[in-house]
Short mmCIF file of the C-alpha atoms (twelve columns), coordinates in Angstrom:
data_MODEL
# 
_entry.id   MODEL 
# 
loop_
_atom_site.group_PDB 
_atom_site.id 
_atom_site.type_symbol 
_atom_site.label_atom_id 
_atom_site.label_alt_id 
_atom_site.label_comp_id 
_atom_site.label_asym_id 
_atom_site.label_seq_id 
_atom_site.Cartn_x 
_atom_site.Cartn_y 
_atom_site.Cartn_z 
_atom_site.pdbx_PDB_model_num 
ATOM 1   C CA . GLU A 1   0.201   0.007   -0.353  1 
ATOM 2   C CA . GLY A 2   2.812   2.285   0.541   1 
ATOM 3   C CA . ILE A 3   4.736   1.636   -2.883  1 
ATOM 4   C CA . THR A 4   1.769   2.188   -4.682  1 
ATOM 5   C CA . GLY A 5   -0.859  4.269   -2.586  1 
ATOM 6   C CA . ILE A 6   -3.624  1.227   -3.284  1 
ATOM 7   C CA . GLN A 7   -5.174  -0.711  -0.841  1 
ATOM 8   C CA . VAL A 8   -3.968  -4.692  -0.660  1 
ATOM 9   C CA . GLY A 9   -7.224  -6.346  -0.957  1 
ATOM 10  C CA . ASP A 10  -7.925  -10.308 1.263   1 
ATOM 11  C CA . ASP A 11  -9.855  -13.132 -0.022  1 
ATOM 12  C CA . PHE A 12  -12.885 -12.977 2.447   1 
ATOM 13  C CA . HIS A 13  -13.368 -8.931  0.948   1 
ATOM 14  C CA . LEU A 14  -12.667 -7.544  5.062   1 
ATOM 15  C CA . GLY A 15  -11.190 -4.465  3.805   1 
ATOM 16  C CA . GLY A 16  -13.817 -1.903  3.006   1 
ATOM 17  C CA . PRO A 17  -15.340 -1.030  -0.328  1 
ATOM 18  C CA . ASN A 18  -12.451 0.790   -1.163  1 
ATOM 19  C CA . ALA A 19  -10.330 -2.293  -1.343  1 
ATOM 20  C CA . TYR A 20  -11.637 -3.246  -4.631  1 
ATOM 21  C CA . GLY A 21  -11.965 -0.613  -7.198  1 
ATOM 22  C CA . LYS A 22  -8.341  -1.145  -7.783  1 
ATOM 23  C CA . THR A 23  -6.187  -3.948  -6.177  1 
ATOM 24  C CA . GLY A 24  -2.949  -4.641  -6.938  1 
ATOM 25  C CA . LEU A 25  -2.667  -6.934  -4.190  1 
ATOM 26  C CA . VAL A 26  -4.818  -9.927  -2.849  1 
ATOM 27  C CA . LYS A 27  -3.707  -11.639 0.889   1 
ATOM 28  C CA . THR A 28  -5.304  -15.557 0.785   1 
ATOM 29  C CA . GLN A 29  -4.873  -18.540 2.856   1 
ATOM 30  C CA . TYR A 30  -5.986  -20.612 0.250   1 
ATOM 31  C CA . PRO A 31  -5.564  -23.649 0.026   1 
ATOM 32  C CA . HIS A 32  -5.431  -23.672 3.626   1 
ATOM 33  C CA . LEU A 33  -9.170  -24.631 4.642   1 
ATOM 34  C CA . GLU A 34  -9.864  -21.477 6.119   1 
ATOM 35  C CA . GLY A 35  -9.136  -19.531 2.655   1 
ATOM 36  C CA . ILE A 36  -10.750 -18.911 -0.201  1 
ATOM 37  C CA . TRP A 37  -10.455 -18.234 -4.455  1 
ATOM 38  C CA . SER A 38  -12.878 -15.058 -4.396  1 
ATOM 39  C CA . TYR A 39  -10.986 -13.096 -7.184  1 
ATOM 40  C CA . SER A 40  -11.473 -15.762 -10.083 1 
ATOM 41  C CA . ASP A 41  -8.703  -15.111 -12.532 1 
ATOM 42  C CA . ASN A 42  -8.044  -11.483 -11.307 1 
ATOM 43  C CA . MET A 43  -4.335  -11.828 -10.081 1 
ATOM 44  C CA . ASP A 44  -2.272  -13.517 -12.903 1 
ATOM 45  C CA . GLN A 45  0.734   -13.837 -10.180 1 
ATOM 46  C CA . THR A 46  1.369   -15.818 -6.372  1 
ATOM 47  C CA . ILE A 47  4.000   -14.075 -4.227  1 
ATOM 48  C CA . LEU A 48  4.531   -16.567 -1.547  1 
ATOM 49  C CA . LEU A 49  4.733   -15.561 2.143   1 
ATOM 50  C CA . ILE A 50  5.827   -17.883 4.783   1 
ATOM 51  C CA . ARG A 51  6.390   -17.815 8.913   1 
ATOM 52  C CA . ASN A 52  8.813   -20.332 11.023  1 
ATOM 53  C CA . PRO A 53  5.704   -22.582 11.962  1 
ATOM 54  C CA . ARG A 54  6.549   -22.322 15.144  1 
ATOM 55  C CA . TRP A 55  5.627   -19.034 15.884  1 
ATOM 56  C CA . ALA A 56  2.983   -19.591 13.004  1 
ATOM 57  C CA . ILE A 57  1.035   -22.054 14.808  1 
ATOM 58  C CA . PRO A 58  0.225   -20.721 18.206  1 
ATOM 59  C CA . SER A 59  -0.646  -17.401 15.834  1 
ATOM 60  C CA . TYR A 60  -2.905  -19.156 13.646  1 
ATOM 61  C CA . HIS A 61  -4.874  -20.478 17.181  1 
ATOM 62  C CA . THR A 62  -5.059  -16.833 18.948  1 
ATOM 63  C CA . PHE A 63  -6.909  -15.579 15.763  1 
ATOM 64  C CA . LEU A 64  -8.902  -18.724 16.115  1 
ATOM 65  C CA . TYR A 65  -9.384  -17.819 19.545  1 
ATOM 66  C CA . GLU A 66  -9.927  -14.250 19.004  1 
ATOM 67  C CA . VAL A 67  -12.575 -14.412 16.272  1 
ATOM 68  C CA . GLU A 68  -14.292 -17.804 18.889  1 
ATOM 69  C CA . TYR A 69  -12.907 -20.175 16.387  1 
ATOM 70  C CA . ALA A 70  -15.830 -18.777 13.794  1 
ATOM 71  C CA . HIS A 71  -17.085 -21.587 11.456  1 
ATOM 72  C CA . ASP A 72  -18.189 -19.613 8.847   1 
ATOM 73  C CA . TRP A 73  -17.537 -15.896 7.282   1 
ATOM 74  C CA . GLU A 74  -20.305 -14.419 9.189   1 
ATOM 75  C CA . THR A 75  -19.254 -15.278 12.637  1 
ATOM 76  C CA . ALA A 76  -15.761 -13.744 12.366  1 
ATOM 77  C CA . TYR A 77  -16.786 -10.561 10.729  1 
ATOM 78  C CA . GLN A 78  -18.395 -10.150 14.299  1 
ATOM 79  C CA . TYR A 79  -15.919 -10.468 16.161  1 
ATOM 80  C CA . LEU A 80  -12.730 -8.979  13.755  1 
ATOM 81  C CA . ASN A 81  -12.624 -5.738  15.961  1 
ATOM 82  C CA . LEU A 82  -11.497 -7.726  18.440  1 
ATOM 83  C CA . THR A 83  -8.111  -9.187  17.048  1 
ATOM 84  C CA . PHE A 84  -5.036  -8.410  17.289  1 
ATOM 85  C CA . GLN A 85  -5.254  -7.128  20.733  1 
ATOM 86  C CA . GLY A 86  -3.178  -8.913  23.265  1 
ATOM 87  C CA . ARG A 87  -2.965  -13.012 24.287  1 
ATOM 88  C CA . ASP A 88  -5.797  -13.457 26.458  1 
ATOM 89  C CA . PRO A 89  -4.384  -15.579 29.663  1 
ATOM 90  C CA . ASP A 90  -7.888  -17.969 29.522  1 
ATOM 91  C CA . SER A 91  -6.385  -18.548 25.708  1 
ATOM 92  C CA . MET A 92  -4.601  -20.616 27.338  1 
ATOM 93  C CA . GLU A 93  -6.251  -23.740 27.852  1 
ATOM 94  C CA . ASN A 94  -8.083  -24.457 24.730  1 
ATOM 95  C CA . TRP A 95  -4.248  -23.676 23.526  1 
ATOM 96  C CA . ILE A 96  -3.218  -26.817 25.118  1 
ATOM 97  C CA . LYS A 97  -6.389  -28.331 23.701  1 
ATOM 98  C CA . TRP A 98  -6.224  -27.722 20.238  1 
ATOM 99  C CA . ARG A 99  -1.768  -28.192 19.971  1 
ATOM 100 C CA . ASP A 100 -2.433  -31.792 21.373  1 
ATOM 101 C CA . TYR A 101 -5.461  -32.426 19.089  1 
ATOM 102 C CA . ARG A 102 -4.435  -30.288 15.834  1 
ATOM 103 C CA . PHE A 103 -0.679  -30.101 15.905  1 
ATOM 104 C CA . GLU A 104 0.461   -33.046 13.394  1 
ATOM 105 C CA . GLU A 105 -1.956  -32.013 10.642  1 
ATOM 106 C CA . GLU A 106 -0.903  -28.490 11.797  1 
ATOM 107 C CA . MET A 107 2.327   -29.203 10.559  1 
ATOM 108 C CA . ASN A 108 1.758   -30.919 7.715   1 
ATOM 109 C CA . LEU A 109 -0.593  -28.162 6.033   1 
ATOM 110 C CA . TRP A 110 2.458   -25.905 6.503   1 
ATOM 111 C CA . CYS A 111 4.433   -27.576 4.580   1 
ATOM 112 C CA . TRP A 112 1.914   -28.309 1.774   1 
ATOM 113 C CA . PHE A 113 0.589   -24.588 1.975   1 
ATOM 114 C CA . ILE A 114 4.687   -24.065 0.639   1 
ATOM 115 C CA . ASP A 115 4.038   -27.471 -1.878  1 
ATOM 116 C CA . PHE A 116 1.276   -26.471 -3.337  1 
ATOM 117 C CA . TYR A 117 3.062   -23.119 -4.689  1 
ATOM 118 C CA . MET A 118 5.803   -24.470 -5.417  1 
ATOM 119 C CA . GLU A 119 4.672   -27.082 -7.509  1 
ATOM 120 C CA . ASN A 120 1.899   -25.198 -9.296  1 
ATOM 121 C CA . GLY A 121 -1.227  -26.218 -7.327  1 
ATOM 122 C CA . THR A 122 -0.684  -30.045 -6.291  1 
ATOM 123 C CA . GLN A 123 -3.857  -30.672 -4.596  1 
ATOM 124 C CA . TYR A 124 -3.128  -32.647 -1.464  1 
ATOM 125 C CA . TRP A 125 -7.897  -33.422 -0.918  1 
ATOM 126 C CA . GLY A 126 -9.800  -34.893 -2.589  1 
ATOM 127 C CA . ASN A 127 -11.989 -33.003 -5.137  1 
ATOM 128 C CA . TYR A 128 -15.157 -33.818 -3.786  1 
ATOM 129 C CA . ASP A 129 -13.390 -32.526 0.174   1 
ATOM 130 C CA . PHE A 130 -14.872 -29.542 -0.388  1 
ATOM 131 C CA . GLU A 131 -13.654 -27.372 2.709   1 
ATOM 132 C CA . ARG A 132 -10.043 -29.055 2.018   1 
ATOM 133 C CA . ASN A 133 -10.309 -30.075 5.401   1 
ATOM 134 C CA . GLY A 134 -9.418  -33.635 5.239   1 
ATOM 135 C CA . GLN A 135 -12.162 -34.807 7.240   1 
ATOM 136 C CA . TRP A 136 -13.469 -38.171 7.862   1 
ATOM 137 C CA . PRO A 137 -15.932 -39.568 5.001   1 
ATOM 138 C CA . PHE A 138 -11.976 -38.211 3.349   1 
ATOM 139 C CA . ARG A 139 -8.663  -37.846 4.024   1 
ATOM 140 C CA . PHE A 140 -5.566  -34.998 2.717   1 
ATOM 141 C CA . PHE A 141 -3.371  -37.494 0.483   1 
ATOM 142 C CA . ASN A 142 0.353   -38.680 1.616   1 
ATOM 143 C CA . ASP A 143 3.309   -37.278 -0.116  1 
ATOM 144 C CA . THR A 144 3.451   -40.339 -1.961  1 
ATOM 145 C CA . GLU A 145 -0.149  -39.964 -3.464  1 
ATOM 146 C CA . LYS A 146 0.158   -37.120 -4.090  1 
ATOM 147 C CA . GLN A 147 3.183   -37.384 -6.891  1 
ATOM 148 C CA . ASN A 148 1.564   -40.491 -7.856  1 
ATOM 149 C CA . ASN A 149 -1.923  -39.890 -8.988  1 
ATOM 150 C CA . ARG A 150 -0.857  -35.807 -8.706  1 
ATOM 151 C CA . THR A 151 -4.059  -33.766 -9.464  1 
ATOM 152 C CA . VAL A 152 -3.761  -29.698 -10.836 1 
ATOM 153 C CA . ASP A 153 -5.966  -27.714 -8.793  1 
ATOM 154 C CA . PRO A 154 -8.240  -26.268 -11.662 1 
ATOM 155 C CA . HIS A 155 -7.637  -22.038 -10.337 1 
ATOM 156 C CA . CYS A 156 -3.607  -23.088 -11.283 1 
ATOM 157 C CA . GLU A 157 -4.485  -24.414 -14.512 1 
ATOM 158 C CA . PHE A 158 -6.977  -22.315 -15.749 1 
ATOM 159 C CA . ASP A 159 -6.533  -18.954 -13.628 1 
ATOM 160 C CA . THR A 160 -2.962  -18.038 -12.665 1 
ATOM 161 C CA . ASN A 161 0.283   -19.404 -12.176 1 
ATOM 162 C CA . CYS A 162 0.427   -20.435 -8.656  1 
ATOM 163 C CA . TYR A 163 4.331   -21.147 -8.899  1 
ATOM 164 C CA . PRO A 164 5.490   -17.606 -6.855  1 
ATOM 165 C CA . VAL A 165 7.870   -15.115 -9.026  1 
ATOM 166 C CA . ALA A 166 8.836   -14.276 -5.438  1 
ATOM 167 C CA . LEU A 167 9.282   -14.983 -2.049  1 
ATOM 168 C CA . LEU A 168 8.547   -12.895 1.437   1 
ATOM 169 C CA . THR A 169 8.785   -13.928 5.279   1 
ATOM 170 C CA . TYR A 170 6.762   -12.589 7.748   1 
ATOM 171 C CA . GLU A 171 10.065  -12.526 9.772   1 
ATOM 172 C CA . ASP A 172 11.451  -9.808  6.898   1 
ATOM 173 C CA . LEU A 173 8.430   -8.136  6.651   1 
ATOM 174 C CA . MET A 174 7.414   -7.654  9.820   1 
ATOM 175 C CA . GLY A 175 10.085  -7.909  11.585  1 
ATOM 176 C CA . GLY A 176 11.259  -3.761  11.826  1 
ATOM 177 C CA . ASP A 177 14.659  -4.336  10.656  1 
ATOM 178 C CA . ILE A 178 14.463  -1.452  7.816   1 
ATOM 179 C CA . VAL A 179 17.214  -2.865  4.957   1 
ATOM 180 C CA . LYS A 180 15.319  -6.345  4.977   1 
ATOM 181 C CA . GLY A 181 11.392  -4.593  5.071   1 
ATOM 182 C CA . ALA A 182 12.897  -2.405  2.167   1 
ATOM 183 C CA . GLU A 183 14.282  -5.419  0.238   1 
ATOM 184 C CA . SER A 184 11.336  -7.262  0.742   1 
ATOM 185 C CA . LEU A 185 9.624   -4.196  -0.963  1 
ATOM 186 C CA . SER A 186 11.595  -4.263  -3.803  1 
ATOM 187 C CA . LYS A 187 10.408  -7.976  -4.383  1 
ATOM 188 C CA . ILE A 188 6.568   -6.713  -4.488  1 
ATOM 189 C CA . ALA A 189 7.558   -4.103  -6.646  1 
ATOM 190 C CA . ASP A 190 9.141   -5.961  -9.360  1 
ATOM 191 C CA . ALA A 191 5.750   -8.134  -9.491  1 
ATOM 192 C CA . LEU A 192 4.018   -5.024  -10.317 1 
ATOM 193 C CA . GLU A 193 7.221   -2.801  -12.430 1 
ATOM 194 C CA . GLY A 194 5.533   -1.812  -15.394 1 
ATOM 195 C CA . LYS A 195 1.628   -3.546  -14.604 1 
ATOM 196 C CA . THR A 196 -1.306  -1.357  -16.467 1 
ATOM 197 C CA . GLY A 197 -2.113  1.094   -13.782 1 
ATOM 198 C CA . MET A 198 0.447   0.661   -11.128 1 
ATOM 199 C CA . THR A 199 1.903   3.450   -10.658 1 
ATOM 200 C CA . LEU A 200 5.557   2.722   -8.093  1 
ATOM 201 C CA . ILE A 201 7.140   5.435   -5.677  1 
ATOM 202 C CA . ASP A 202 11.081  6.041   -6.375  1 
ATOM 203 C CA . ARG A 203 13.250  3.297   -4.660  1 
ATOM 204 C CA . ASP A 204 15.283  5.254   -3.037  1 
ATOM 205 C CA . HIS A 205 12.170  5.750   -1.358  1 
ATOM 206 C CA . PHE A 206 11.596  2.318   -0.086  1 
ATOM 207 C CA . GLU A 207 13.068  2.045   2.934   1 
ATOM 208 C CA . CYS A 208 11.899  5.867   4.618   1 
ATOM 209 C CA . MET A 209 7.986   4.284   3.466   1 
ATOM 210 C CA . TYR A 210 9.241   1.458   5.457   1 
ATOM 211 C CA . LEU A 211 10.258  2.626   8.590   1 
ATOM 212 C CA . ALA A 212 7.071   4.988   8.210   1 
ATOM 213 C CA . THR A 213 4.300   2.219   7.351   1 
ATOM 214 C CA . PHE A 214 5.573   -0.191  9.914   1 
ATOM 215 C CA . GLU A 215 5.979   3.202   13.100  1 
ATOM 216 C CA . ASN A 216 2.236   4.569   12.469  1 
ATOM 217 C CA . ALA A 217 0.569   0.985   11.012  1 
ATOM 218 C CA . PRO A 218 -2.698  1.424   12.236  1 
ATOM 219 C CA . PHE A 219 -3.933  -0.066  15.086  1 
ATOM 220 C CA . PRO A 220 -4.516  -2.844  15.692  1 
ATOM 221 C CA . ASN A 221 -2.285  -5.324  13.830  1 
ATOM 222 C CA . ASN A 222 0.075   -8.637  14.840  1 
ATOM 223 C CA . THR A 223 2.692   -6.247  16.696  1 
ATOM 224 C CA . ASN A 224 0.281   -5.410  18.825  1 
ATOM 225 C CA . ARG A 225 -0.023  -8.547  20.872  1 
ATOM 226 C CA . ASP A 226 3.030   -7.986  22.207  1 
ATOM 227 C CA . ILE A 227 2.620   -4.711  24.048  1 
ATOM 228 C CA . GLN A 228 -1.281  -4.682  25.081  1 
ATOM 229 C CA . PRO A 229 -1.503  -6.918  28.490  1 
ATOM 230 C CA . GLY A 230 -1.432  -10.323 28.124  1 
ATOM 231 C CA . LEU A 231 0.349   -13.257 27.832  1 
ATOM 232 C CA . PRO A 232 3.744   -12.932 25.723  1 
ATOM 233 C CA . ARG A 233 4.119   -14.965 22.597  1 
ATOM 234 C CA . GLU A 234 6.435   -17.395 24.451  1 
ATOM 235 C CA . ALA A 235 4.353   -18.745 26.750  1 
ATOM 236 C CA . PHE A 236 2.713   -20.637 23.925  1 
ATOM 237 C CA . THR A 237 4.439   -23.374 23.661  1 
ATOM 238 C CA . PHE A 238 5.099   -27.194 22.101  1 
ATOM 239 C CA . THR A 239 5.855   -30.331 23.484  1 
ATOM 240 C CA . MET A 240 9.533   -31.434 22.980  1 
ATOM 241 C CA . ALA A 241 8.271   -34.305 20.910  1 
ATOM 242 C CA . MET A 242 6.355   -31.803 19.039  1 
ATOM 243 C CA . MET A 243 8.874   -29.736 19.010  1 
ATOM 244 C CA . GLN A 244 11.191  -31.708 17.043  1 
ATOM 245 C CA . GLN A 245 8.484   -32.620 14.196  1 
ATOM 246 C CA . ILE A 246 9.063   -29.026 13.627  1 
ATOM 247 C CA . ASN A 247 12.483  -29.372 13.685  1 
ATOM 248 C CA . ALA A 248 12.555  -32.702 11.322  1 
ATOM 249 C CA . SER A 249 9.542   -31.519 9.442   1 
ATOM 250 C CA . LEU A 250 11.885  -27.921 8.102   1 
ATOM 251 C CA . VAL A 251 14.715  -30.273 8.160   1 
ATOM 252 C CA . MET A 252 12.276  -32.732 5.506   1 
ATOM 253 C CA . MET A 253 11.388  -29.602 3.874   1 
ATOM 254 C CA . LYS A 254 15.678  -28.502 3.282   1 
ATOM 255 C CA . ASP A 255 16.290  -31.316 1.826   1 
ATOM 256 C CA . LYS A 256 13.312  -32.046 -0.319  1 
ATOM 257 C CA . TYR A 257 13.995  -28.113 -1.984  1 
ATOM 258 C CA . SER A 258 17.911  -28.494 -2.009  1 
ATOM 259 C CA . SER A 259 17.222  -31.630 -4.312  1 
ATOM 260 C CA . GLY A 260 16.472  -32.652 -7.522  1 
ATOM 261 C CA . VAL A 261 14.380  -30.498 -9.663  1 
ATOM 262 C CA . TRP A 262 14.589  -27.685 -7.003  1 
ATOM 263 C CA . ALA A 263 18.619  -27.514 -7.103  1 
ATOM 264 C CA . ASN A 264 19.142  -24.616 -9.342  1 
ATOM 265 C CA . GLN A 265 15.497  -22.759 -9.092  1 
ATOM 266 C CA . PRO A 266 16.298  -19.607 -7.495  1 
ATOM 267 C CA . ILE A 267 13.057  -19.568 -4.747  1 
ATOM 268 C CA . ALA A 268 14.216  -22.829 -3.915  1 
ATOM 269 C CA . GLN A 269 16.915  -21.988 -3.034  1 
ATOM 270 C CA . GLU A 270 15.879  -19.177 -0.982  1 
ATOM 271 C CA . LEU A 271 13.355  -20.979 0.946   1 
ATOM 272 C CA . VAL A 272 16.224  -23.646 1.780   1 
ATOM 273 C CA . GLY A 273 17.851  -20.697 2.896   1 
ATOM 274 C CA . HIS A 274 14.994  -19.409 5.353   1 
ATOM 275 C CA . PHE A 275 14.172  -23.010 6.632   1 
ATOM 276 C CA . GLU A 276 18.524  -23.518 7.321   1 
ATOM 277 C CA . LEU A 277 17.441  -20.304 9.999   1 
ATOM 278 C CA . TYR A 278 13.866  -21.937 11.055  1 
ATOM 279 C CA . ILE A 279 16.076  -25.291 11.979  1 
ATOM 280 C CA . ASN A 280 18.518  -23.061 14.419  1 
ATOM 281 C CA . GLU A 281 15.565  -21.356 15.910  1 
ATOM 282 C CA . THR A 282 13.706  -24.760 16.052  1 
ATOM 283 C CA . ALA A 283 16.724  -26.828 17.300  1 
ATOM 284 C CA . TYR A 284 18.142  -23.601 19.837  1 
ATOM 285 C CA . GLU A 285 14.313  -23.955 21.028  1 
ATOM 286 C CA . ILE A 286 15.172  -27.931 21.785  1 
ATOM 287 C CA . ASP A 287 18.374  -27.240 23.204  1 
ATOM 288 C CA . PHE A 288 16.756  -25.168 25.835  1 
ATOM 289 C CA . MET A 289 14.216  -27.113 26.866  1 
ATOM 290 C CA . GLU A 290 16.368  -29.940 27.416  1 
ATOM 291 C CA . ASN A 291 18.841  -27.910 29.873  1 
ATOM 292 C CA . ASN A 292 16.560  -26.501 31.405  1 
ATOM 293 C CA . PRO A 293 13.331  -28.866 31.871  1 
ATOM 294 C CA . GLY A 294 9.971   -27.907 33.402  1 
ATOM 295 C CA . ALA A 295 8.041   -29.328 36.625  1 
ATOM 296 C CA . PRO A 296 6.953   -32.729 35.491  1 
ATOM 297 C CA . THR A 297 3.072   -32.711 33.897  1 
ATOM 298 C CA . MET A 298 0.888   -35.862 34.819  1 
ATOM 299 C CA . GLU A 299 0.496   -38.255 32.558  1 
ATOM 300 C CA . PRO A 300 -3.052  -37.246 30.100  1 
ATOM 301 C CA . LEU A 301 -5.478  -39.485 30.922  1 
ATOM 302 C CA . ALA A 302 -7.097  -42.176 28.954  1 
ATOM 303 C CA . SER A 303 -10.051 -39.982 28.123  1 
ATOM 304 C CA . TYR A 304 -8.278  -37.625 26.640  1 
ATOM 305 C CA . PRO A 305 -7.758  -38.360 23.369  1 
ATOM 306 C CA . GLN A 306 -11.863 -38.418 23.195  1 
ATOM 307 C CA . GLU A 307 -12.453 -35.344 25.195  1 
ATOM 308 C CA . LEU A 308 -10.356 -33.498 22.654  1 
ATOM 309 C CA . VAL A 309 -12.703 -34.977 19.675  1 
ATOM 310 C CA . GLU A 310 -15.791 -33.720 21.343  1 
ATOM 311 C CA . TRP A 311 -14.270 -30.821 22.120  1 
ATOM 312 C CA . TYR A 312 -12.651 -29.827 18.637  1 
ATOM 313 C CA . VAL A 313 -16.525 -30.474 17.163  1 
ATOM 314 C CA . SER A 314 -18.446 -28.503 20.106  1 
ATOM 315 C CA . LEU A 315 -16.684 -25.512 18.089  1 
ATOM 316 C CA . GLY A 316 -18.230 -26.428 14.982  1 
ATOM 317 C CA . LYS A 317 -14.821 -26.862 13.278  1 
ATOM 318 C CA . GLY A 318 -15.555 -31.446 13.994  1 
ATOM 319 C CA . ASN A 319 -17.449 -33.362 11.401  1 
ATOM 320 C CA . ARG A 320 -17.996 -31.104 9.004   1 
ATOM 321 C CA . TYR A 321 -19.332 -33.983 7.195   1 
ATOM 322 C CA . ASP A 322 -21.603 -35.040 9.573   1 
ATOM 323 C CA . LYS A 323 -23.613 -37.771 7.114   1 
ATOM 324 C CA . ALA A 324 -27.036 -36.709 8.464   1 
ATOM 325 C CA . LYS A 325 -26.086 -32.746 7.278   1 
ATOM 326 C CA . VAL A 326 -24.772 -34.571 3.879   1 
ATOM 327 C CA . GLN A 327 -27.469 -36.591 3.339   1 
ATOM 328 C CA . ALA A 328 -29.713 -33.167 2.653   1 
ATOM 329 C CA . LEU A 329 -26.920 -31.965 -0.067  1 
ATOM 330 C CA . ALA A 330 -29.464 -34.143 -2.805  1 
ATOM 331 C CA . ASN A 331 -27.262 -33.174 -5.698  1 
ATOM 332 C CA . TYR A 332 -24.094 -34.238 -3.425  1 
ATOM 333 C CA . TRP A 333 -25.167 -36.797 -1.960  1 
ATOM 334 C CA . PRO A 334 -25.139 -39.816 -4.951  1 
ATOM 335 C CA . TYR A 335 -21.322 -39.038 -5.671  1 
ATOM 336 C CA . VAL A 336 -19.526 -39.658 -2.251  1 
ATOM 337 C CA . GLN A 337 -22.820 -41.826 -0.592  1 
ATOM 338 C CA . ASP A 338 -20.395 -44.769 -0.708  1 
ATOM 339 C CA . LEU A 339 -17.995 -43.140 1.237   1 
ATOM 340 C CA . TYR A 340 -20.498 -43.757 4.155   1 
ATOM 341 C CA . ASN A 341 -20.695 -47.150 4.563   1 
ATOM 342 C CA . ASP A 342 -18.210 -48.154 6.274   1 
ATOM 343 C CA . ASP A 343 -18.280 -46.162 9.522   1 
ATOM 344 C CA . THR A 344 -15.836 -47.690 11.511  1 
ATOM 345 C CA . THR A 345 -12.813 -44.893 10.605  1 
ATOM 346 C CA . ASN A 346 -14.915 -42.504 11.962  1 
ATOM 347 C CA . PRO A 347 -13.471 -40.557 14.557  1 
ATOM 348 C CA . TYR A 348 -16.580 -38.144 15.418  1 
ATOM 349 C CA . LYS A 349 -18.812 -40.331 17.794  1 
ATOM 350 C CA . ASP A 350 -19.372 -40.032 21.521  1 
ATOM 351 C CA . THR A 351 -17.798 -42.855 24.041  1 
ATOM 352 C CA . SER A 352 -21.199 -45.296 22.803  1 
ATOM 353 C CA . GLY A 353 -20.023 -45.287 18.811  1 
ATOM 354 C CA . LYS A 354 -22.995 -42.550 18.291  1 
ATOM 355 C CA . PRO A 355 -22.081 -39.895 15.993  1 
ATOM 356 C CA . LEU A 356 -21.137 -36.627 17.306  1 
ATOM 357 C CA . PRO A 357 -23.366 -33.470 15.190  1 
ATOM 358 C CA . ASN A 358 -22.016 -30.717 14.619  1 
ATOM 359 C CA . PRO A 359 -23.937 -28.271 16.219  1 
ATOM 360 C CA . TYR A 360 -23.200 -25.085 13.493  1 
ATOM 361 C CA . SER A 361 -23.463 -26.487 10.311  1 
ATOM 362 C CA . SER A 362 -26.605 -26.398 8.566   1 
ATOM 363 C CA . SER A 363 -28.001 -28.811 6.419   1 
ATOM 364 C CA . SER A 364 -27.497 -26.392 3.897   1 
ATOM 365 C CA . TYR A 365 -24.019 -25.462 4.547   1 
ATOM 366 C CA . LEU A 366 -22.721 -26.231 1.238   1 
ATOM 367 C CA . PRO A 367 -23.004 -23.308 -0.500  1 
ATOM 368 C CA . PRO A 368 -25.800 -23.182 -3.337  1 
ATOM 369 C CA . PHE A 369 -23.627 -22.464 -6.380  1 
ATOM 370 C CA . VAL A 370 -21.457 -25.759 -5.461  1 
ATOM 371 C CA . GLU A 371 -25.076 -27.641 -5.352  1 
ATOM 372 C CA . GLU A 372 -25.353 -26.210 -8.674  1 
ATOM 373 C CA . ALA A 373 -22.182 -27.142 -10.268 1 
ATOM 374 C CA . TYR A 374 -23.292 -30.895 -9.124  1 
ATOM 375 C CA . GLU A 375 -26.253 -30.475 -10.892 1 
ATOM 376 C CA . LEU A 376 -24.256 -30.199 -14.217 1 
ATOM 377 C CA . GLY A 377 -22.826 -34.079 -13.770 1 
ATOM 378 C CA . GLU A 378 -19.178 -35.116 -12.437 1 
ATOM 379 C CA . ASP A 379 -17.588 -33.774 -15.357 1 
ATOM 380 C CA . ARG A 380 -17.724 -30.315 -14.800 1 
ATOM 381 C CA . VAL A 381 -18.301 -30.351 -10.950 1 
ATOM 382 C CA . HIS A 382 -13.657 -30.353 -10.299 1 
ATOM 383 C CA . GLY A 383 -13.331 -26.791 -12.189 1 
ATOM 384 C CA . MET A 384 -16.572 -25.237 -10.666 1 
ATOM 385 C CA . ILE A 385 -16.561 -25.930 -7.092  1 
ATOM 386 C CA . GLU A 386 -14.376 -22.848 -5.858  1 
ATOM 387 C CA . HIS A 387 -16.217 -21.357 -9.047  1 
# 
């Protein structure tokens, strides 16, 4: 915004009416389940933004907590003005439960998000999993399945080139370092320069613009969480096993993008450099944890995993494909009904084996335009679901 004078948009159109008369950039979490592709073919380039998962995952939960674990746009919008205003001490109990239930999948999603763009649209979800949440009766593909039966997201085939023209990191963009901040702006400028309707300020002023924007960013923003009353970000920790898994996942990603077809690709090698920084950061924290063990914690009760399932469903986040609700989707049900024949793998049941209903998903929670797509037949569905 500072170098172009044009407001940045977002996939849920939360930037206000002035953000969409003319938009040079649109922020999105797509294909993560919290993102949507709402911009059709109006964007023609991709800039990939990453953050150390050690901090990205708890920050994501903090946002979920702030918007009451919103399961729809309307609920999230209702709480939008309460975001980025400190880390509520009352959120710690929820953080531990959410972390314990979601960690492995969120770590995988962090990796798959990067893979999706670097591989120009490789899907890690099935076509009928329209929320891209991998929940029963669907599941996410493993790495072997992704490569052996590669499905490309239609958006990356027909709407835009998903392979990034530039890589940004949250740390460089928001760290307050003038030089790194200006370098990040230069990467954005390289992508926008020469585009119709794009007028950029002189690059000699980038450092000044970065500093002025950083110091005068409107409230609220993420840095306000550190200056408002509440818990510091370091309070939201992972177990030793989780920290080791974060580190191992980063090593895996570094190894992948250091070799083979990626070895000579500049964006891939930039990724490798940042992965190495993240590996060192997490290794340092692991070393600190080993040398400064906290007080012993009690072994979770045998009922704890089931309690987590029931808690997650109660938030409206689990059992999103509740059979009773999906059956009510007349045009969609015929395509997926066979997946419900064997419910022995359904994790969303109470202790008696009775399905746990999702309290927030109405029988019409499939978007109407998706329902209409299924009326056209299976051959027309896959490229139309998000549209």
